[in-house]
N, C-alpha and C positions, 0 to 999 in steps of 0.2 A: 938668786935671780931677781934682784930688786930693780934693776935698770934695764933700759933697752940694750945696752952693750952686753950686760951679763946674760940677758935672755937669748940674744943672738949667739953668743959663745956656747951656751948650754945646748941650744937647739942644733947647732952645727955638729957638735959632738954626738948628740943622740942620733941624728940622721945619718951621719957618716958611719957610725957603728952598725946601723941597720942596713948599710949597703946602698943608701940613696945616692944616685950619681951626682946630684947637684945640691949638696947639703946646705951650702951657704945661700944659694939663691932661694931654695925652698924655705929656709928659715926666715929669710927676709920677707918673702911673699906672704907667708902665714902671719908673721907678726904685724906687718903693715895692715893686713885685713882685720886683725883683732883690734888694732888701735885706730882704724879708720883713716889712715894716712897713706901717702905713697911711699915707695921704698926710699926715695931721697930724704924724706922726712925722718927716717930712722937714723940716718947718718948725720943729719943736722943737729939732732938732739940725742946723742948717744947716752947721756947721763939722765935722761928723763926717767923719773920713777914710775914704776908700774903699780897700778892698784891691784888689790888682791883678786878681784874678779877678772881682770885682764890676765894676770898670771895663770889663773886656773883655766881660762878659755884657751890660752896659748898652749898649756900643757896638754889639753885635750886634742887640739889640732895637731900638735907634733906627734902624739901617740897614734892618731889616726893615720898620719903620713907614714910613720914607722910601720904600721900594719899593712901598708900598700895602697891606701887611698890616694888618687891623684890630687896634687895640690889644687888644681883648678876646680875639682869637685868640692873641695873643702872651702875654698874662698868664694866659689860661684862666679868667677871671672877668669878670662884669659885674653891677653893682648894678641892681636893679629893685625898686621899691616898698620901698626900704630893706633889701632882702634881697640876699645874695650868691649869684649863680647861676654854676654851672660852665658854661663855653662852650667849644665845640670847632669847628674847621673842618668844614664840611659841614652846619652847622646855623645858622640865621639868628640874628644877635646881637639881643637884646632892646633896644628903643629907649625912651627916656623918654616919648615921646608916646603909647606904647601903655598907659602907666599910666592914661590916661583911661578905657580899657575897664574896668579893675579898679575904679577909683574909682566909676564909675557903676553897675557891677554890684553892688558892695557896697551902694550907696545903694538900689538897686531891691529888693534881697533882705533889707534890714535888718529888716523887720517880718514876714518870712515864716518860719513855723516849719518847720525841717528842709527848706530849699529844695533843689531839684535843678538843677544847672547843668552845661552842657557847653561846653568850650573846644575850638574846631575849629582844626586846624592848630597844635598846641600848641608845636612847636619845642622849645626848652629846657624848656618847662613853666612859664615865668615867670608867665603869666596864671593858669593853673590852680592852681599852688602858692600864689601870692599870695592868690588868692581863698579857698583852703582855710585859709590861715593867718588871714585876717581874719574869716572866717565859720566858726568851728569846727563849728557845727551843720549846715553845708551838706554835701550829698552832691555831690562834684565828679567829673565824668568828663572825659576829654580824648581827642582823636583826632589822628592824623597818618598820612600815607601813608608816611613815612620810618621805617624800623626804627631807623636811627641816631639820629634825633631822639627817638624814644620811649625808647630806652635811656638817653639823656642826661636826658630828662625824669623818668624813674623815679628816676635817681640824685639829681636835685635834690629830688624829693619826699622821698626818704629823708633827705637832709641836713637838711631843714627840718621833719622829723617830722610830715608830713601824709599822709593817705590820699587818693590820687587813683586812680580806675579808668581805665587807659589802654587804648585800642583802636586797632589798626592798620587803616587803610583810608581810602577817599576821602570827605572831608567828613563827613557825618553817617551815612553808610551802615552803618558798623560798630556804631552804637549799637543796643542790643537793641530789637527791634520792640515788645516789651511796654511800652516807655516812651512810645510815641506818644501825644500828647495829655496828657502828665503833667509835662513839663519846664517849669521856671519861667524859665530863662534860657539863651540860647545866646550865646556870645561868639566872635568870630572876627577874627583878624588874618591874613588870607590875602594871597597875592601880589596887589598892585594897581598895579604900575608898568607902564604901557603898553610893549609890546614894542619899539616904535620909540625909546623913551627909554633903554633899558638901556645903550646904548653911550655915553651922555652922563653916566652916573653917576660919582661920584668913584671912584678906584681901590680904596679900601678897601671900598666897597659892591660893586663888581664882583667882589671876591674872595670874596664870599659866594655860596652856591649859587643858580644861576640859577632853578631851579624854585621857590625860595622868594621870588623877586622878580617873575617874569614873570606879569602879569595879563592877557595877551592884547592885542589891538589897542587897546582903550580902557582897559585895566586892570581891567575889571569882569567878566571871563569867569567867574571862580570864584564870584562873588557871584550871578550869574544862576542858577547851579545851587544855591547854598546856600539862598537865600531860600525857595523852595518846600519844600525839605527841612525847614528850620526851622519853617515853618508847620505841617507835619504833626506835628512832634515836640512843639511847645509846647502847653501848656494854653491854653484861652481866657483872655486877659488876660496871657499870658506875654510875655517880652521878648526881642528880638534886638538885640544890639549888634555892629556890625562897623566896622573901621577902614578908612578910605579916604585918598586923597591929595588935596592941594589942587586945586581945580578940578573934582573929581568929584562934588561934592555934589548938584547937580540931577539928574544921570543916576542916581546911586545911590539917591536918594530915590524915583525912579520905579520902582525894582525892588521896593519895599515900600510900595505905595500903597493907597489906598482901593479897594474896600470891605474888603479883608482885613486891612489894617494901618492904624495911626495912627503916622506917622513924623515925626521932626524931626532936624535937624542939630546936632551938637555941635562946638564949636571948641576947639582946643588953646590953650595959654598964649600962643602967638604970634599968636593970632587967625586961624589957618588952619583950613579945613574938615578934620575929623579922624575923626569917628565918626557913623554913622547909628544912631539909637535908634528902634527900631520895636516897637510893641506889637500883638500879635495881637488883633483885635477879638473880643469875647466871643461874638458871634453868627456868627462865620465858621468 
């Protein structure tokens, strides 16, 4: 394992043998972090020799990944909406499928002057920060029950030069009461994995904080509480977007149904149920 090419080949084999689903990607992500370059740099210089210290650090990273540690926890970074976010153990790792929330939020607010949006359960701040970057005129707020998550989210907001008002507390309860009936958009990626399925998750997912994964018996416990809170906070015609898991669409739609809401289901790029898009009826 003397060169970049040899290191990548070795790591792919190690990770594939351990059952890692994306061995090539993870090998490249880990090696790029060790060498302090981007992934493209690995392929520009495949014959670059590795120093002894670099080889040892890479072996350690691959061993940790084989043992089930998420690659994002090992590198301390994760890309989301084309932005680089800091990630730490104890806070949920942003997922590509959650970008659907941001993309649809931007679309819904594109023609609104100085919109007001709230991200619930912000975690790393990926959704709130991305929304603030893409809609500079928006006033963005975010909540989380975890002080550790909020500290990290504030750091990510500073890194990307955006202003987000962060509040600590359960769901929408910490949002100022004076904003009731004035919010344009509520977004949420809350825990939605059914409790009984947590033990079947891949090791790297089980390494993430259980409170950020466990959605109760059917995965929808948090959303049962969120939907009525969002209804009180949103203006007439305002929107609620929340992420769900495959197979939860019908039950989740029933949480935001007529006459108070007009709701429909959005699918991710793999064709799986992913987001509930609900609009508060103007006369509700």
